C-alpha positions in Angstrom: 109.1 -27.9 -53.8 106.1 -26.8 -51.7 107.3 -28.7 -48.7 110.8 -27.2 -49.1 109.3 -23.7 -49.3 107.3 -24.3 -46.2 110.4 -25.5 -44.4 112.3 -22.4 -45.5 109.4 -20.2 -44.3 109.4 -22.1 -41.0 113.2 -21.6 -40.5 113.0 -17.8 -41.4 110.0 -17.3 -39.1 111.7 -19.2 -36.3 114.8 -17.1 -36.6 112.8 -13.8 -36.7 110.7 -15.0 -33.7 113.8 -15.9 -31.6 115.4 -12.5 -32.4 112.2 -10.7 -31.5 111.8 -12.8 -28.3 115.4 -12.0 -27.3 114.8 -8.3 -27.9 111.5 -8.3 -26.0 113.2 -9.9 -23.0 116.0 -7.4 -23.1 113.6 -4.4 -23.3 111.4 -5.9 -20.6 114.4 -6.3 -18.2 115.5 -2.7 -19.1 112.0 -1.4 -18.4 111.9 -3.2 -15.0 115.3 -1.7 -14.1 114.1 1.8 -15.0 111.0 1.3 -13.0 113.0 0.1 -10.0 115.4 3.0 -10.3 112.5 5.4 -10.5 110.9 4.0 -7.4 114.2 4.2 -5.5 115.0 7.8 -6.7 111.5 9.0 -6.0 111.4 7.6 -2.4 114.9 8.6 -1.5 114.8 12.0 -3.2 111.5 13.1 -1.8 112.5 12.1 1.7 115.7 14.2 1.4 113.7 17.0 -0.2 111.2 17.0 2.7 114.0 17.4 5.2 115.7 20.1 3.2 112.4 21.9 2.8 111.7 21.9 6.5 115.3 23.1 7.3 115.0 25.9 4.7 111.6 27.0 6.1 113.3 27.4 9.5 116.2 29.4 8.0 113.8 31.6 6.2 111.8 32.3 9.3 115.0 33.2 11.2 116.1 35.5 8.4 112.7 37.2 8.3 112.7 37.7 12.1 116.2 39.3 11.9 115.1 41.5 9.0 112.0 42.7 10.9 114.1 43.7 13.9 116.5 45.6 11.7 113.6 47.3 9.9 112.1 48.4 13.2 115.4 50.0 14.3 115.7 51.7 10.9 112.1 53.1 11.2 112.8 54.4 14.7 115.9 56.2 13.6 114.2 57.6 10.5 111.4 58.9 12.7 113.9 60.6 14.9 115.5 62.3 11.9 112.1 63.6 10.6 109.9 64.6 13.6 110.6 68.2 14.8 110.1 67.2 18.5 112.9 64.7 18.3 115.2 67.5 17.2 114.2 69.9 20.0 111.7 72.0 18.0 108.2 72.8 18.9 105.8 71.4 16.2 103.2 73.8 14.8 100.8 71.6 12.9 97.7 73.0 11.1 95.8 76.1 12.1 93.0 73.8 13.5 95.6 72.0 15.7 96.9 75.4 16.9 93.4 76.5 17.8 92.9 73.1 19.5 96.0 73.5 21.6 95.3 77.1 22.5 91.6 76.6 23.5 91.0 77.2 27.2 90.0 74.3 29.5 92.0 71.6 27.7 93.3 68.8 29.9 96.8 67.5 29.7 95.8 64.5 27.6 94.4 66.8 25.0 97.6 68.7 24.8 99.6 65.5 24.3 97.3 64.4 21.5 97.6 67.8 19.8 101.4 67.8 20.1 101.6 64.4 18.6 99.4 65.3 15.6 101.3 68.5 15.0 104.6 66.5 15.2 103.4 64.0 12.6 102.0 66.7 10.2 105.2 68.8 10.3 107.4 65.8 9.8 105.3 64.7 6.8 105.5 68.2 5.3 109.2 68.2 5.6 109.5 64.8 3.9 107.2 65.9 1.1 109.2 69.1 0.5 112.5 67.2 0.5 113.8 68.9 3.6 114.2 65.6 5.5 116.2 62.7 4.1 114.2 59.5 3.9 116.1 56.3 3.1 113.9 53.3 2.4 114.8 50.0 4.1 115.9 47.1 1.9 113.2 44.6 0.8 113.3 41.2 2.4 115.1 38.6 0.2 114.7 35.0 1.4 117.6 32.7 1.5 118.1 30.6 -1.7 116.2 27.3 -2.0 118.1 24.2 -0.8 120.6 22.5 -3.0 120.9 25.2 -5.7 123.4 24.3 -8.5 125.6 27.4 -9.1 126.1 26.6 -12.7 122.5 25.8 -13.8 120.6 27.6 -11.0 118.5 24.5 -10.5 117.4 23.9 -6.9 116.8 20.6 -5.1 113.0 20.4 -5.9 113.5 21.2 -9.6 116.3 18.7 -9.9 114.1 16.0 -8.2 111.3 16.8 -10.7 113.7 16.7 -13.6 115.3 13.3 -12.6 111.9 11.7 -12.1 110.7 13.1 -15.5 113.8 11.7 -17.2 113.2 8.2 -15.8 109.6 8.3 -16.8 110.6 9.4 -20.3 113.1 6.5 -20.5 110.4 4.1 -19.2 107.9 5.2 -21.9 110.5 5.0 -24.7 111.5 1.5 -23.7 107.8 0.6 -23.5 107.2 1.8 -27.0 110.2 -0.3 -28.3 108.8 -3.3 -26.4 105.4 -2.9 -28.0 107.0 -2.7 -31.5 109.1 -5.8 -30.7 106.0 -7.7 -29.5 104.1 -6.8 -32.7 107.0 -8.3 -34.8 107.2 -11.4 -32.5 103.4 -12.0 -32.9 103.8 -11.7 -36.7 106.7 -14.2 -36.8 104.7 -16.5 -34.4 101.7 -16.6 -36.8 104.1 -17.4 -39.7 105.7 -20.2 -37.7 102.3 -21.7 -36.9 101.2 -21.5 -40.5 104.4 -23.2 -41.7 103.9 -25.9 -39.1 100.3 -26.4 -40.3 101.5 -26.7 -43.9 104.1 -29.2 -42.9 101.7 -31.1 -40.5 104.1 -30.6 -37.6 102.7 -30.7 -34.0 103.2 -27.9 -31.6 104.3 -28.3 -27.9 102.4 -25.9 -25.6 103.5 -25.3 -22.1 101.3 -26.8 -19.4 100.0 -24.0 -17.1 100.0 -26.4 -14.1 103.5 -27.6 -14.8 104.4 -31.1 -15.8 104.7 -32.3 -19.4 103.9 -29.9 -22.3 100.7 -30.4 -24.3 101.0 -31.6 -27.8 98.7 -29.8 -30.2 98.0 -30.8 -33.7 98.3 -27.8 -36.0 96.4 -27.4 -39.2 95.2 -24.5 -41.3 92.0 -24.2 -39.3 93.5 -23.7 -35.9 97.0 -22.3 -36.4 95.8 -18.7 -36.0 94.2 -19.5 -32.6 97.3 -20.8 -30.9 98.2 -18.2 -28.2 101.5 -16.3 -28.3 103.6 -17.4 -25.3 104.7 -14.7 -22.8 108.1 -13.3 -23.2 108.9 -13.3 -19.5 107.0 -13.6 -16.3 105.9 -10.2 -14.9 107.6 -9.0 -11.8 106.4 -6.7 -9.0 108.5 -3.5 -8.4 108.4 -2.2 -4.8 110.0 0.7 -3.0 113.2 -0.4 -1.2 112.6 -1.4 2.4 114.9 1.3 3.8 112.7 4.0 2.2 109.3 2.5 3.0 107.2 4.7 5.3 104.9 3.2 7.8 101.3 4.2 7.4 99.7 6.5 10.0 97.2 4.8 12.0 94.7 7.6 11.6 92.3 6.7 8.8 91.9 10.3 7.5 92.7 13.9 8.5 89.1 14.5 9.7 89.2 14.6 13.5 87.5 11.6 15.1 83.9 11.9 16.4 83.4 13.0 20.0 83.4 10.0 22.4 80.9 9.4 25.1 83.3 10.7 27.8 83.7 14.0 26.0 80.0 14.5 25.5 79.4 13.8 29.1 81.3 16.8 30.2 84.9 16.1 29.3 87.3 18.3 27.3 85.8 18.7 23.8 88.7 20.7 22.5 90.3 19.2 19.3 93.7 20.1 20.8 93.1 18.2 24.1 95.4 15.4 25.1 92.7 12.8 24.4 92.1 14.1 20.8 95.9 14.2 20.2 96.2 10.5 21.3 93.5 9.6 18.7 95.5 11.3 16.0 98.8 9.7 17.0 100.2 6.8 15.0 102.0 3.7 16.3 105.3 5.1 14.9 105.0 8.4 16.9 103.7 10.5 14.0 100.8 12.9 14.7 98.2 13.7 12.0 97.0 17.4 11.8 93.5 18.3 13.0 92.3 19.0 9.4 93.5 17.8 6.1 96.4 20.0 4.9 96.5 21.6 1.5 98.7 20.3 -1.3 101.1 22.2 -3.5 101.3 21.7 -7.3 104.3 19.4 -6.6 102.1 17.1 -4.5 103.6 18.1 -1.1 101.5 18.9 1.9 101.6 22.5 3.2 102.5 22.9 6.9 99.5 23.8 9.0 99.4 27.3 10.5 100.4 27.8 14.1 103.2 26.7 16.3 105.5 23.7 15.6 104.8 20.7 17.7 107.4 20.3 20.4 110.1 17.8 19.5 108.6 17.2 16.0 109.0 18.5 12.5 106.5 18.7 9.6 106.8 16.1 6.8 105.4 17.6 3.6 105.5 14.2 1.8 103.4 12.2 4.3 101.4 15.3 5.6 102.1 14.5 9.3 104.2 15.6 12.2 107.2 13.3 12.7 109.5 13.0 15.7 112.9 14.8 15.3 114.8 11.8 16.5 
């Protein structure tokens, strides 16, 4: 009867173990698939986002330039509508300005200055008294962010952040289920080994170096020390080749130390051709002079100043990359 009970426990534990092992393998495969998809979506999405961000920055700059030209024309017209001299009237100004203008011995330049001050003061008084219409120019409204969904209002960067967060959430949930399955598998494994010890059955353990399995005698003194076999060999997840980015040959964003030639009287400017060659990578990318700042999304801010000719800024890698 005792042997029969031990056989029954062994059969039940083996069934539970195989079920937990099958579930662990399925969850592990699912987790690896999620990890691969996350790596793919992150690399591809951030590459597309970087290009869209650069294009959007150029569109915003063009729109701002056009707005400033229109505002200048508006301000000129508004000044012509307010200043008395623009309407053919002689400005009066304050009593002090009148005295200044009427003082003997004043040169022509002084007269021009006094007329200008009187013009500005009279125009300001007319605006304050409501005698001159003043229409404020519209505020600058930048173009919408790239890839805005008209239904949800979600832009490209927000969508990229949400998709990555969803994949990470799925990965964590699958990992929690895998841990729970492994706890059940370990419990069933211990019950299997105990039942084998009670029945005096040997255990075949896989040989790490390959070849024939090792036969281990199982008894009540050692069954609890037999290691749990792995559910599946671990695999390495890498970014797809088409989205791998070559590393910049520059070790850091700190400009290299001055060479012997530069200290001997050469061009020490950090923008000289020699310094630029030191910051140029094998793939044609050029690192900035100093380390660029990062946004809260982990993207590098474009350095101030002009855009490098024939290049565009890559906020993901933090370098200038060729347009072609």
